[in-house]
C-alpha positions as semicolon CSV with decimal commas, in nm:
position;residue;x (nm);y (nm);z (nm)
1;M;2,031;0,872;-0,372
2;S;2,093;0,638;-0,073
3;E;1,847;0,384;0,049
4;I;1,724;0,610;0,343
5;E;1,637;0,863;0,102
6;K;1,458;0,654;-0,123
7;L;1,251;0,520;0,153
8;Q;1,188;0,886;0,288
9;S;1,063;0,985;-0,049
10;K;0,847;0,645;-0,083
11;I;0,680;0,758;0,267
12;N;0,630;1,098;0,148
13;A;0,471;0,975;-0,191
14;Q;0,231;0,757;0,032
15;V;0,150;1,035;0,262
16;K;0,054;1,271;0,026
17;G;-0,333;1,291;-0,093
18;F;-0,666;1,368;0,029
19;Y;-0,843;1,251;0,352
20;L;-1,171;1,268;0,545
21;E;-1,133;1,398;0,899
22;N;-1,451;1,486;1,080
23;G;-1,669;1,545;0,764
24;V;-1,403;1,778;0,622
25;I;-1,171;1,714;0,319
26;V;-0,784;1,778;0,414
27;K;-0,499;1,759;0,200
28;A;-0,161;1,593;0,321
29;M;0,067;1,853;0,193
30;R;0,427;1,741;0,316
31;Y;0,585;1,472;0,526
32;L;0,814;1,671;0,770
33;K;1,087;1,364;0,786
34;R;1,304;1,530;1,036
35;D;1,022;1,580;1,303
36;G;0,796;1,282;1,183
37;K;0,523;1,505;1,107
38;V;0,268;1,581;0,849
39;L;0,157;1,904;0,719
40;F;-0,210;1,895;0,644
41;K;-0,452;2,162;0,460
42;R;-0,810;2,210;0,515
43;I;-0,978;2,238;0,185
44;D;-1,265;2,458;0,327
45;T;-1,094;2,708;0,516
46;G;-0,737;2,699;0,375
47;E;-0,599;2,640;0,736
48;E;-0,260;2,449;0,775
49;Y;-0,167;2,249;1,058
50;I;0,077;1,992;1,141
51;D;0,010;1,646;1,301
52;D;0,207;1,361;1,397
53;Y;0,251;1,087;1,119
54;K;0,214;0,778;1,345
55;G;-0,094;0,860;1,491
56;S;-0,275;1,071;1,211
57;A;-0,414;0,783;1,028
58;L;-0,632;0,674;1,322
59;F;-0,845;0,998;1,286
60;R;-0,840;1,016;0,897
61;K;-1,012;0,820;0,627
62;R;-0,799;0,832;0,281
63;V;-0,995;0,917;-0,009
64;F;-0,920;0,880;-0,362
65;I;-0,975;1,131;-0,667
66;I;-1,085;0,974;-0,967
67;G;-0,728;0,921;-1,151
68;E;-0,636;0,736;-0,846
69;V;-0,945;0,513;-0,868
70;A;-0,900;0,471;-1,249
71;K;-0,542;0,333;-1,181
72;M;-0,668;0,109;-0,923
73;V;-0,926;-0,053;-1,121
74;G;-0,737;-0,064;-1,439
75;R;-0,985;0,179;-1,637
76;T;-0,966;0,548;-1,754
77;A;-1,119;0,832;-1,563
78;G;-1,301;0,897;-1,869
79;T;-1,504;0,529;-1,855
80;I;-1,594;0,594;-1,467
81;R;-1,729;0,922;-1,551
82;D;-1,924;0,758;-1,857
83;Y;-2,079;0,477;-1,627
84;E;-2,154;0,743;-1,360
85;R;-2,335;0,950;-1,616
86;S;-2,538;0,663;-1,737
87;G;-2,623;0,578;-1,367
88;L;-2,472;0,255;-1,387
89;L;-2,215;0,371;-1,096
90;P;-2,356;0,579;-0,819
91;A;-2,250;0,956;-0,828
92;A;-1,945;1,025;-0,655
93;S;-1,902;1,291;-0,376
94;R;-1,730;1,595;-0,458
95;F;-1,527;1,869;-0,305
96;R;-1,387;2,193;-0,460
97;Y;-1,012;2,284;-0,449
98;S;-0,804;2,532;-0,667
99;N;-1,106;2,629;-0,834
100;K;-1,179;2,274;-0,934
101;D;-1,443;2,030;-0,873
102;Y;-1,278;1,693;-0,770
103;R;-1,467;1,348;-0,715
104;Y;-1,349;1,144;-0,433
105;Y;-1,418;0,802;-0,332
106;T;-1,370;0,599;-0,011
107;Y;-1,218;0,279;-0,001
108;N;-1,585;0,097;0,002
109;D;-1,639;0,315;-0,291
110;V;-1,339;0,175;-0,491
111;R;-1,428;-0,207;-0,410
112;E;-1,761;-0,131;-0,534
113;I;-1,650;-0,001;-0,844
114;E;-1,401;-0,261;-0,899
115;S;-1,662;-0,532;-0,852
116;F;-1,874;-0,365;-1,125
117;F;-1,602;-0,391;-1,362
118;N;-1,514;-0,753;-1,262
119;S;-1,868;-0,874;-1,291
120;Q;-2,069;-0,991;-1,579
121;K;-2,380;-0,799;-1,580
122;V;-2,658;-0,824;-1,853
123;G;-2,652;-0,562;-2,107
124;R;-2,280;-0,517;-2,056
125;P;-2,075;-0,691;-2,333
126;S;-1,791;-0,939;-2,236
127;K;-1,435;-0,842;-2,282
128;K;-1,346;-1,213;-2,305
129;R;-1,519;-1,285;-2,617
130;V;-1,502;-1,074;-2,941
131;Y;-1,691;-1,159;-3,229
132;S;-1,588;-1,110;-3,610
133;R;-1,808;-0,888;-3,833
134;K;-1,904;-1,227;-4,010
135;E;-2,012;-1,409;-3,663
136;L;-2,193;-1,101;-3,574
137;G;-2,404;-1,142;-3,890
138;D;-2,470;-1,485;-3,854
139;R;-2,592;-1,457;-3,495
140;L;-2,834;-1,174;-3,603
141;R;-2,955;-1,385;-3,885
142;E;-3,010;-1,674;-3,628
143;A;-3,207;-1,450;-3,391
144;K;-3,430;-1,331;-3,655
145;K;-3,513;-1,675;-3,736
146;G;-3,581;-1,772;-3,399
147;I;-3,294;-2,001;-3,346
148;L;-3,146;-1,843;-3,044
C-alpha cells in the first residue's frame, strides 16, 4: 500500500462514525476520496446525502457510541453501563439504528466520564492500594476496637 493510500484510508477511518446535526443523528458512511466529499445517512429517515468533507465538520458535532468511549477512558463498555445503572454516571442519550439501541455521548460527556474515573470519590475503592486478606482483617479488627 502506497503512502497516499495509507493516508486516504486513515482519513476514511477518521470520518466514519456518528454525528449530531440539527438534533438528528447522522452516520458518515463513506469518504469519497476522489471528490473530497462524505456520504451521510440520516438515522431517522434513512435518507442518504453527500456533503463536502472540508465544511462538514462546521455543522455537525461528533458523537461517540459506548465502545468508543470505553476505549477513550480505558474502561470496558460494561463498566460504564454498570456505573450508569447505579446512578453514579448520568444516563446517556440513545438512538435506534439497525434494530439496536445505541448509547451516544458528546465530547463533554466523555470528559465527564473520564474525570469520574480519574477522581477519587468517597465510597469508590482506590486502584492504587490493594490490601491483602490479612491486612483487611487487621483493619476490620482495628475499626471494631475504635482505633481507626
